C-alpha positions as CSV (number, residue, x, y, z in Angstrom):
1,M,50.6,-203.8,146.0
2,K,52.5,-205.9,143.5
3,T,54.7,-203.4,142.4
4,F,55.4,-202.3,145.7
5,R,56.6,-206.0,146.7
6,S,58.9,-206.3,143.9
7,I,60.8,-203.1,144.2
8,V,61.7,-203.4,147.8
9,P,64.2,-206.1,147.1
10,V,65.7,-203.9,144.4
11,L,65.7,-201.1,146.8
12,L,67.9,-203.4,149.7
13,I,70.4,-204.6,147.4
14,L,70.7,-201.1,146.2
15,A,71.3,-200.4,149.6
16,V,74.2,-203.2,150.0
17,V,76.4,-202.3,146.7
18,A,75.7,-198.4,147.6
19,A,77.3,-198.6,151.4
20,P,80.4,-200.3,150.6
21,I,80.7,-197.8,148.1
22,A,80.2,-195.1,150.1
23,T,82.9,-195.9,153.1
24,F,85.4,-196.5,150.6
25,A,84.7,-193.0,149.0
26,G,87.5,-191.5,151.0
27,G,87.8,-189.5,154.5
28,K,87.0,-186.0,155.7
29,H,87.4,-183.1,153.5
30,H,88.4,-179.5,153.9
31,D,88.9,-176.5,151.9
32,V,92.2,-174.3,151.9
33,K,93.0,-171.0,150.3
34,A,96.1,-170.5,149.3
35,E,98.9,-169.5,146.3
36,V,100.4,-172.1,143.6
37,V,103.9,-172.3,144.6
38,S,104.2,-175.0,142.1
39,I,103.1,-177.8,140.3
40,D,105.2,-181.6,139.4
41,A,103.1,-183.6,136.7
42,K,105.6,-186.2,137.0
43,A,105.3,-186.4,140.4
44,N,101.9,-186.2,140.7
45,T,102.2,-183.0,143.7
46,I,101.3,-179.1,143.9
47,T,103.1,-177.2,146.3
48,L,100.6,-174.5,148.0
49,K,101.2,-171.8,150.3
50,D,98.6,-171.1,152.9
51,E,97.2,-167.8,154.2
52,N,100.2,-167.8,156.7
53,G,102.5,-168.0,154.6
54,E,103.6,-171.5,155.1
55,S,104.0,-173.5,151.9
56,H,103.0,-177.6,151.9
57,T,103.6,-180.0,149.6
58,A,100.8,-182.8,148.9
59,P,99.8,-185.0,145.9
60,L,97.0,-184.4,144.0
61,M,94.4,-186.8,143.4
62,G,91.7,-188.0,141.4
63,K,90.1,-185.2,139.5
64,A,93.0,-183.0,140.9
65,V,95.1,-184.0,138.4
66,E,93.6,-182.7,135.1
67,E,92.7,-179.4,137.1
68,A,96.5,-178.7,138.1
69,K,97.2,-179.0,134.3
70,K,95.5,-175.2,134.1
71,L,97.1,-174.0,136.5
72,K,100.5,-172.0,137.4
73,A,102.6,-170.5,139.7
74,G,101.0,-167.1,141.6
75,D,97.5,-168.8,141.2
76,M,95.3,-168.3,143.8
77,V,93.1,-171.5,144.5
78,V,90.6,-173.4,146.9
79,A,91.9,-176.5,147.1
80,D,89.9,-179.4,148.5
81,C,91.7,-181.7,150.8
82,E,91.7,-185.3,151.9
83,D,92.2,-186.6,155.5
84,D,92.5,-190.2,156.5
85,E,89.1,-191.0,158.1
86,K,91.2,-192.4,161.5
87,T,94.3,-190.3,161.9
88,G,93.3,-187.0,160.7
89,E,96.2,-187.0,158.7
90,H,96.5,-185.3,155.1
91,K,96.1,-187.3,152.4
92,G,96.3,-185.1,149.3
93,V,94.1,-182.2,147.5
94,T,91.4,-183.8,145.3
95,S,90.2,-180.7,143.2
96,L,91.3,-177.2,142.8
97,K,89.5,-174.1,142.0
98,K,90.7,-170.6,141.1
99,A,89.9,-168.4,143.8
């Protein structure tokens, strides 16, 4: 019983610390299957052509910056895109995997 009483405060502290981190972690995500058109390493952007043939340029975020270095024009990828939680607007690409 003594151990249980000492664990409860620790769990409460972890919950309080973890909540803001989870909120900060980002908005909604969706996957897009697309062809790499170009990558601008200086600007950290990628241009992708979606399945409808439309090209879109988006910022590279997080681990996608490193993953993009392994890609070239013409590669087919699945891009994990993050959208703003409140506005629903596209924020950027957070990861890239070859399709």
